[in-house]
KOLZA-64569 format. One record per atom (N, C-alpha, C): residue number from 0; residue in three letters; chain; x, y, z. Coordinates in steps of 0.02 Angstrom, whole numbers, plus 32768, in hexadecimal, padded with zeros to 4 digits. Layout:
<node num="NUM" residu="ALA" chaine="A" u="X" v="Y" w="Z"/>
...
//
This chain:
<node num="0" residu="MET" chaine="A" u="3734" v="F0FD" w="520C"/>
<node num="0" residu="MET" chaine="A" u="371B" v="F0D1" w="51D7"/>
<node num="0" residu="MET" chaine="A" u="3721" v="F0F6" w="5195"/>
<node num="1" residu="ALA" chaine="A" u="3741" v="F0D5" w="5165"/>
<node num="1" residu="ALA" chaine="A" u="374A" v="F0F2" w="5123"/>
<node num="1" residu="ALA" chaine="A" u="370E" v="F0E0" w="50F7"/>
<node num="2" residu="GLN" chaine="A" u="36FC" v="F10F" w="50CB"/>
<node num="2" residu="GLN" chaine="A" u="36C6" v="F102" w="509C"/>
<node num="2" residu="GLN" chaine="A" u="36E1" v="F10E" w="5056"/>
<node num="3" residu="VAL" chaine="A" u="36D5" v="F0DF" w="5029"/>
<node num="3" residu="VAL" chaine="A" u="36EB" v="F0E6" w="4FE4"/>
<node num="3" residu="VAL" chaine="A" u="36B0" v="F0DA" w="4FB6"/>
<node num="4" residu="ASN" chaine="A" u="36B3" v="F0F7" w="4F7A"/>
<node num="4" residu="ASN" chaine="A" u="367C" v="F0EB" w="4F4B"/>
<node num="4" residu="ASN" chaine="A" u="3687" v="F0AB" w="4F25"/>
<node num="5" residu="VAL" chaine="A" u="3654" v="F094" w="4F03"/>
<node num="5" residu="VAL" chaine="A" u="3657" v="F053" w="4EE0"/>
<node num="5" residu="VAL" chaine="A" u="368F" v="F052" w="4EAC"/>
<node num="6" residu="HIS" chaine="A" u="3696" v="F088" w="4E86"/>
<node num="6" residu="HIS" chaine="A" u="36CA" v="F08A" w="4E52"/>
<node num="6" residu="HIS" chaine="A" u="370F" v="F082" w="4E72"/>
<node num="7" residu="GLU" chaine="A" u="371D" v="F0A6" w="4EA8"/>
<node num="7" residu="GLU" chaine="A" u="375D" v="F0A0" w="4ECA"/>
<node num="7" residu="GLU" chaine="A" u="3767" v="F05A" w="4EE5"/>
<node num="8" residu="ALA" chaine="A" u="3732" v="F03D" w="4F01"/>
<node num="8" residu="ALA" chaine="A" u="3736" v="EFF9" w="4F1C"/>
<node num="8" residu="ALA" chaine="A" u="3748" v="EFC7" w="4EE6"/>
<node num="9" residu="LYS" chaine="A" u="372B" v="EFCF" w="4EAB"/>
<node num="9" residu="LYS" chaine="A" u="373A" v="EFA0" w="4E74"/>
<node num="9" residu="LYS" chaine="A" u="3782" v="EFA6" w="4E5E"/>
<node num="10" residu="SER" chaine="A" u="379C" v="EFE2" w="4E5C"/>
<node num="10" residu="SER" chaine="A" u="37E0" v="EFEB" w="4E43"/>
<node num="10" residu="SER" chaine="A" u="3815" v="EFE1" w="4E79"/>
<node num="11" residu="GLN" chaine="A" u="3802" v="EFE3" w="4EB8"/>
<node num="11" residu="GLN" chaine="A" u="3832" v="EFDD" w="4EEF"/>
<node num="11" residu="GLN" chaine="A" u="3822" v="EFA3" w="4F1E"/>
<node num="12" residu="LEU" chaine="A" u="3800" v="EF6F" w="4F05"/>
<node num="12" residu="LEU" chaine="A" u="37E9" v="EF39" w="4F30"/>
<node num="12" residu="LEU" chaine="A" u="3821" v="EF18" w="4F58"/>
<node num="13" residu="SER" chaine="A" u="3858" v="EF08" w="4F38"/>
<node num="13" residu="SER" chaine="A" u="388F" v="EEE7" w="4F5C"/>
<node num="13" residu="SER" chaine="A" u="38A9" v="EF12" w="4F95"/>
<node num="14" residu="ALA" chaine="A" u="38B0" v="EF53" w="4F89"/>
<node num="14" residu="ALA" chaine="A" u="38C8" v="EF80" w="4FBE"/>
<node num="14" residu="ALA" chaine="A" u="3895" v="EF85" w="4FF6"/>
<node num="15" residu="LEU" chaine="A" u="3855" v="EF87" w="4FE5"/>
<node num="15" residu="LEU" chaine="A" u="3820" v="EF8B" w="5018"/>
<node num="15" residu="LEU" chaine="A" u="381F" v="EF4B" w="5043"/>
<node num="16" residu="ILE" chaine="A" u="3828" v="EF12" w="5023"/>
<node num="16" residu="ILE" chaine="A" u="382B" v="EED3" w="5049"/>
<node num="16" residu="ILE" chaine="A" u="3865" v="EED5" w="507A"/>
<node num="17" residu="ALA" chaine="A" u="389E" v="EEEC" w="5063"/>
<node num="17" residu="ALA" chaine="A" u="38D9" v="EEF0" w="5090"/>
<node num="17" residu="ALA" chaine="A" u="38CB" v="EF1E" w="50CB"/>
<node num="18" residu="ARG" chaine="A" u="38A9" v="EF55" w="50BF"/>
<node num="18" residu="ARG" chaine="A" u="3899" v="EF84" w="50F5"/>
<node num="18" residu="ARG" chaine="A" u="3869" v="EF65" w="5127"/>
<node num="19" residu="VAL" chaine="A" u="3837" v="EF3F" w="510E"/>
<node num="19" residu="VAL" chaine="A" u="3807" v="EF1E" w="513B"/>
<node num="19" residu="VAL" chaine="A" u="382B" v="EEE9" w="5164"/>
<node num="20" residu="LEU" chaine="A" u="3858" v="EEC3" w="5145"/>
<node num="20" residu="LEU" chaine="A" u="387D" v="EE90" w="516A"/>
<node num="20" residu="LEU" chaine="A" u="38AB" v="EEAE" w="519E"/>
<node num="21" residu="ALA" chaine="A" u="38BE" v="EEED" w="5194"/>
<node num="21" residu="ALA" chaine="A" u="38E8" v="EF10" w="51C4"/>
<node num="21" residu="ALA" chaine="A" u="38BF" v="EF2E" w="51FD"/>
<node num="22" residu="GLY" chaine="A" u="387C" v="EF27" w="51F9"/>
<node num="22" residu="GLY" chaine="A" u="3851" v="EF3E" w="522F"/>
<node num="22" residu="GLY" chaine="A" u="3827" v="EF7B" w="5221"/>
<node num="23" residu="GLU" chaine="A" u="382D" v="EF97" w="51E5"/>
<node num="23" residu="GLU" chaine="A" u="3806" v="EFD3" w="51D4"/>
<node num="23" residu="GLU" chaine="A" u="37BF" v="EFBF" w="51C1"/>
<node num="24" residu="LYS" chaine="A" u="378F" v="EFEA" w="51D1"/>
<node num="24" residu="LYS" chaine="A" u="3749" v="EFDF" w="51BD"/>
<node num="24" residu="LYS" chaine="A" u="373D" v="F008" w="517E"/>
<node num="25" residu="ILE" chaine="A" u="3723" v="EFE6" w="514A"/>
<node num="25" residu="ILE" chaine="A" u="3717" v="F008" w="510B"/>
<node num="25" residu="ILE" chaine="A" u="36D0" v="EFFC" w="50F4"/>
<node num="26" residu="THR" chaine="A" u="36AF" v="F032" w="50DF"/>
<node num="26" residu="THR" chaine="A" u="366B" v="F02E" w="50C5"/>
<node num="26" residu="THR" chaine="A" u="366D" v="F042" w="507B"/>
<node num="27" residu="ILE" chaine="A" u="3649" v="F01D" w="5052"/>
<node num="27" residu="ILE" chaine="A" u="3642" v="F02E" w="500B"/>
<node num="27" residu="ILE" chaine="A" u="35FF" v="F051" w="5003"/>
<node num="28" residu="ALA" chaine="A" u="3601" v="F08B" w="4FE1"/>
<node num="28" residu="ALA" chaine="A" u="35C4" v="F0B3" w="4FD9"/>
<node num="28" residu="ALA" chaine="A" u="35B3" v="F0BA" w="4F8F"/>
<node num="29" residu="ARG" chaine="A" u="3573" v="F0C2" w="4F83"/>
<node num="29" residu="ARG" chaine="A" u="355A" v="F0D0" w="4F3F"/>
<node num="29" residu="ARG" chaine="A" u="3537" v="F114" w="4F43"/>
<node num="30" residu="ALA" chaine="A" u="3550" v="F143" w="4F1C"/>
<node num="30" residu="ALA" chaine="A" u="3536" v="F188" w="4F1B"/>
<node num="30" residu="ALA" chaine="A" u="3535" v="F1A5" w="4F61"/>
<node num="31" residu="GLY" chaine="A" u="3569" v="F196" w="4F88"/>
<node num="31" residu="GLY" chaine="A" u="356F" v="F1B2" w="4FCB"/>
<node num="31" residu="GLY" chaine="A" u="3548" v="F18E" w="5001"/>
<node num="32" residu="THR" chaine="A" u="3522" v="F15B" w="4FEE"/>
<node num="32" residu="THR" chaine="A" u="34FA" v="F135" w="501E"/>
<node num="32" residu="THR" chaine="A" u="351C" v="F0F2" w="502D"/>
<node num="33" residu="PRO" chaine="A" u="352D" v="F0E5" w="506C"/>
<node num="33" residu="PRO" chaine="A" u="354F" v="F0A6" w="507C"/>
<node num="33" residu="PRO" chaine="A" u="3524" v="F06A" w="506A"/>
<node num="34" residu="VAL" chaine="A" u="3543" v="F038" w="5048"/>
<node num="34" residu="VAL" chaine="A" u="351D" v="EFFC" w="5035"/>
<node num="34" residu="VAL" chaine="A" u="353D" v="EFBC" w="504D"/>
<node num="35" residu="VAL" chaine="A" u="3580" v="EFBB" w="5055"/>
<node num="35" residu="VAL" chaine="A" u="35A2" v="EF7D" w="5068"/>
<node num="35" residu="VAL" chaine="A" u="35DC" v="EF8D" w="5096"/>
<node num="36" residu="ASP" chaine="A" u="35E5" v="EF63" w="50C9"/>
<node num="36" residu="ASP" chaine="A" u="361F" v="EF68" w="50F4"/>
<node num="36" residu="ASP" chaine="A" u="364E" v="EF2E" w="50E4"/>
<node num="37" residu="LEU" chaine="A" u="368E" v="EF3C" w="50DD"/>
<node num="37" residu="LEU" chaine="A" u="36C0" v="EF07" w="50D2"/>
<node num="37" residu="LEU" chaine="A" u="36D7" v="EEEF" w="5117"/>
<node num="38" residu="ILE" chaine="A" u="36D4" v="EEAE" w="5121"/>
<node num="38" residu="ILE" chaine="A" u="36EA" v="EE91" w="5161"/>
<node num="38" residu="ILE" chaine="A" u="3714" v="EE54" w="5152"/>
<node num="39" residu="PRO" chaine="A" u="3743" v="EE43" w="517E"/>
<node num="39" residu="PRO" chaine="A" u="376A" v="EE06" w="5173"/>
<node num="39" residu="PRO" chaine="A" u="373F" v="EDC8" w="517E"/>
<node num="40" residu="HIS" chaine="A" u="374F" v="ED93" w="5159"/>
<node num="40" residu="HIS" chaine="A" u="372C" v="ED54" w="5160"/>
<node num="40" residu="HIS" chaine="A" u="3743" v="ED31" w="51A0"/>
<node num="41" residu="ARG" chaine="A" u="3714" v="ED13" w="51C4"/>
<node num="41" residu="ARG" chaine="A" u="3725" v="ECEB" w="51FF"/>
<node num="41" residu="ARG" chaine="A" u="3707" v="ECA6" w="51F7"/>
<node num="42" residu="ASP" chaine="A" u="3730" v="EC72" w="5202"/>
<node num="42" residu="ASP" chaine="A" u="3717" v="EC2E" w="51FF"/>
<node num="42" residu="ASP" chaine="A" u="36E6" v="EC21" w="5237"/>
<node num="43" residu="LEU" chaine="A" u="36B5" v="EBF7" w="522A"/>
<node num="43" residu="LEU" chaine="A" u="3684" v="EBE4" w="525C"/>
<node num="43" residu="LEU" chaine="A" u="36A4" v="EBB4" w="528E"/>
<node num="44" residu="VAL" chaine="A" u="369C" v="EBC2" w="52CD"/>
<node num="44" residu="VAL" chaine="A" u="36B6" v="EB96" w="5302"/>
<node num="44" residu="VAL" chaine="A" u="367B" v="EB78" w="5327"/>
<node num="45" residu="VAL" chaine="A" u="3677" v="EB36" w="5328"/>
<node num="45" residu="VAL" chaine="A" u="3642" v="EB13" w="534A"/>
<node num="45" residu="VAL" chaine="A" u="365D" v="EAF6" w="538B"/>
<node num="46" residu="VAL" chaine="A" u="363C" v="EB06" w="53C2"/>
<node num="46" residu="VAL" chaine="A" u="3651" v="EAED" w="5403"/>
<node num="46" residu="VAL" chaine="A" u="3621" v="EAB7" w="5418"/>
<node num="47" residu="TYR" chaine="A" u="363B" v="EA7B" w="5424"/>
<node num="47" residu="TYR" chaine="A" u="3612" v="EA43" w="5439"/>
<node num="47" residu="TYR" chaine="A" u="3612" v="EA3E" w="5485"/>
<node num="48" residu="GLY" chaine="A" u="35DA" v="EA27" w="54A1"/>
<node num="48" residu="GLY" chaine="A" u="35D6" v="EA1B" w="54E9"/>
<node num="48" residu="GLY" chaine="A" u="35D0" v="EA5A" w="5511"/>
<node num="49" residu="LEU" chaine="A" u="35B6" v="EA8F" w="54F3"/>
<node num="49" residu="LEU" chaine="A" u="35B1" v="EACF" w="5516"/>
<node num="49" residu="LEU" chaine="A" u="3586" v="EACA" w="5554"/>
<node num="50" residu="GLY" chaine="A" u="3550" v="EAA2" w="5552"/>
<node num="50" residu="GLY" chaine="A" u="3524" v="EA9C" w="558B"/>
<node num="50" residu="GLY" chaine="A" u="352F" v="EA5D" w="55B3"/>
<node num="51" residu="ALA" chaine="A" u="3569" v="EA3F" w="55AC"/>
<node num="51" residu="ALA" chaine="A" u="3576" v="E9FF" w="55CD"/>
<node num="51" residu="ALA" chaine="A" u="3571" v="EA03" w="5619"/>
<node num="52" residu="ALA" chaine="A" u="357F" v="EA3C" w="5636"/>
<node num="52" residu="ALA" chaine="A" u="357D" v="EA43" w="567F"/>
<node num="52" residu="ALA" chaine="A" u="3539" v="EA5D" w="5699"/>
<node num="53" residu="GLU" chaine="A" u="3508" v="EA63" w="566C"/>
<node num="53" residu="GLU" chaine="A" u="34C7" v="EA7C" w="5682"/>
<node num="53" residu="GLU" chaine="A" u="34A1" v="EA47" w="56A9"/>
<node num="54" residu="ALA" chaine="A" u="346F" v="EA5E" w="56CD"/>
<node num="54" residu="ALA" chaine="A" u="3446" v="EA31" w="56F7"/>
<node num="54" residu="ALA" chaine="A" u="3421" v="E9FE" w="56CC"/>
<node num="55" residu="GLU" chaine="A" u="3411" v="E9C5" w="56EA"/>
<node num="55" residu="GLU" chaine="A" u="33EA" v="E991" w="56C8"/>
<node num="55" residu="GLU" chaine="A" u="33A2" v="E9AA" w="56BD"/>
<node num="56" residu="HIS" chaine="A" u="3380" v="E98D" w="568D"/>
<node num="56" residu="HIS" chaine="A" u="333A" v="E99C" w="5682"/>
<node num="56" residu="HIS" chaine="A" u="3314" v="E95C" w="5671"/>
<node num="57" residu="ASP" chaine="A" u="32D5" v="E95F" w="5679"/>
<node num="57" residu="ASP" chaine="A" u="32AA" v="E925" w="566B"/>
<node num="57" residu="ASP" chaine="A" u="329A" v="E924" w="5621"/>
<node num="58" residu="SER" chaine="A" u="32B7" v="E8F5" w="55FB"/>
<node num="58" residu="SER" chaine="A" u="32AD" v="E8F4" w="55B3"/>
<node num="58" residu="SER" chaine="A" u="3264" v="E8E5" w="55A0"/>
<node num="59" residu="ALA" chaine="A" u="323D" v="E8C8" w="55CE"/>
<node num="59" residu="ALA" chaine="A" u="31F6" v="E8BB" w="55BF"/>
<node num="59" residu="ALA" chaine="A" u="31D0" v="E8FB" w="55B4"/>
<node num="60" residu="LEU" chaine="A" u="31E9" v="E933" w="55CE"/>
<node num="60" residu="LEU" chaine="A" u="31C8" v="E973" w="55C4"/>
<node num="60" residu="LEU" chaine="A" u="31C8" v="E987" w="557B"/>
<node num="61" residu="PHE" chaine="A" u="31F9" v="E96E" w="5555"/>
<node num="61" residu="PHE" chaine="A" u="3200" v="E982" w="550F"/>
<node num="61" residu="PHE" chaine="A" u="31EA" v="E94C" w="54DF"/>
<node num="62" residu="ASP" chaine="A" u="31D6" v="E912" w="54F7"/>
<node num="62" residu="ASP" chaine="A" u="31BF" v="E8DC" w="54CC"/>
<node num="62" residu="ASP" chaine="A" u="3176" v="E8E6" w="54BB"/>
<node num="63" residu="GLY" chaine="A" u="3165" v="E8D8" w="547C"/>
<node num="63" residu="GLY" chaine="A" u="3120" v="E8DE" w="5467"/>
<node num="63" residu="GLY" chaine="A" u="310C" v="E927" w="5464"/>
<node num="64" residu="GLY" chaine="A" u="30CD" v="E932" w="5458"/>
<node num="64" residu="GLY" chaine="A" u="30B5" v="E977" w="5455"/>
<node num="64" residu="GLY" chaine="A" u="3072" v="E97D" w="5477"/>
<node num="65" residu="ASP" chaine="A" u="3060" v="E9B7" w="5487"/>
<node num="65" residu="ASP" chaine="A" u="301F" v="E9C6" w="54A4"/>
<node num="65" residu="ASP" chaine="A" u="2FEB" v="E9B9" w="546F"/>
<node num="66" residu="ALA" chaine="A" u="2FB4" v="E997" w="5480"/>
<node num="66" residu="ALA" chaine="A" u="2F81" v="E985" w="544F"/>
<node num="66" residu="ALA" chaine="A" u="2F62" v="E9C3" w="542E"/>
<node num="67" residu="GLU" chaine="A" u="2F57" v="E9F7" w="5455"/>
<node num="67" residu="GLU" chaine="A" u="2F39" v="EA34" w="543A"/>
<node num="67" residu="GLU" chaine="A" u="2F68" v="EA56" w="5408"/>
<node num="68" residu="ILE" chaine="A" u="2FA9" v="EA57" w="5417"/>
<node num="68" residu="ILE" chaine="A" u="2FD9" v="EA76" w="53EA"/>
<node num="68" residu="ILE" chaine="A" u="2FE0" v="EA4C" w="53AB"/>
<node num="69" residu="ASN" chaine="A" u="2FE1" v="EA0A" w="53B2"/>
<node num="69" residu="ASN" chaine="A" u="2FE3" v="E9DF" w="5377"/>
<node num="69" residu="ASN" chaine="A" u="2FA7" v="E9EB" w="534A"/>
<node num="70" residu="GLN" chaine="A" u="2F6D" v="E9F4" w="5367"/>
<node num="70" residu="GLN" chaine="A" u="2F30" v="EA01" w="5341"/>
<node num="70" residu="GLN" chaine="A" u="2F38" v="EA43" w="531A"/>
<node num="71" residu="LEU" chaine="A" u="2F54" v="EA77" w="5339"/>
<node num="71" residu="LEU" chaine="A" u="2F5D" v="EAB7" w="5318"/>
<node num="71" residu="LEU" chaine="A" u="2F8D" v="EAB2" w="52DC"/>
<node num="72" residu="PHE" chaine="A" u="2FC2" v="EA8C" w="52E4"/>
<node num="72" residu="PHE" chaine="A" u="2FF4" v="EA88" w="52AE"/>
<node num="72" residu="PHE" chaine="A" u="2FE4" v="EA54" w="527A"/>
<node num="73" residu="TYR" chaine="A" u="2FC6" v="EA1D" w="528D"/>
<node num="73" residu="TYR" chaine="A" u="2FC0" v="E9E5" w="525F"/>
<node num="73" residu="TYR" chaine="A" u="2F79" v="E9D3" w="524D"/>
<node num="74" residu="ALA" chaine="A" u="2F48" v="E9FA" w="525F"/>
<node num="74" residu="ALA" chaine="A" u="2F03" v="E9EB" w="524F"/>
<node num="74" residu="ALA" chaine="A" u="2EF9" v="E9E8" w="5203"/>
<node num="75" residu="GLY" chaine="A" u="2EDF" v="E9B1" w="51EB"/>
<node num="75" residu="GLY" chaine="A" u="2ED2" v="E9AA" w="51A3"/>
<node num="75" residu="GLY" chaine="A" u="2F0F" v="E994" w="517C"/>
<node num="76" residu="ASN" chaine="A" u="2F49" v="E98D" w="519A"/>
<node num="76" residu="ASN" chaine="A" u="2F85" v="E978" w="5177"/>
<node num="76" residu="ASN" chaine="A" u="2F97" v="E92F" w="5184"/>
<node num="77" residu="GLU" chaine="A" u="2F6A" v="E90B" w="51A0"/>
<node num="77" residu="GLU" chaine="A" u="2F79" v="E8C6" w="51B4"/>
<node num="77" residu="GLU" chaine="A" u="2F6F" v="E895" w="517B"/>
//
């Protein structure tokens, strides 16, 4: 893992980005103390239907709330 100071990072940002994209790990330090790691951006991937093959459940278990818990959360807010 390479470590560069803030001044070097400012003047060599394009080269540092190219190195990160090539797989190198780079840390930017201030006064010798690491403060930031440069990492490549990754798009968010959302997977739908992940639990589609899971066992059935009784949805009534999740409907409504326990009266005591409702009292704790909503007492005086009605």
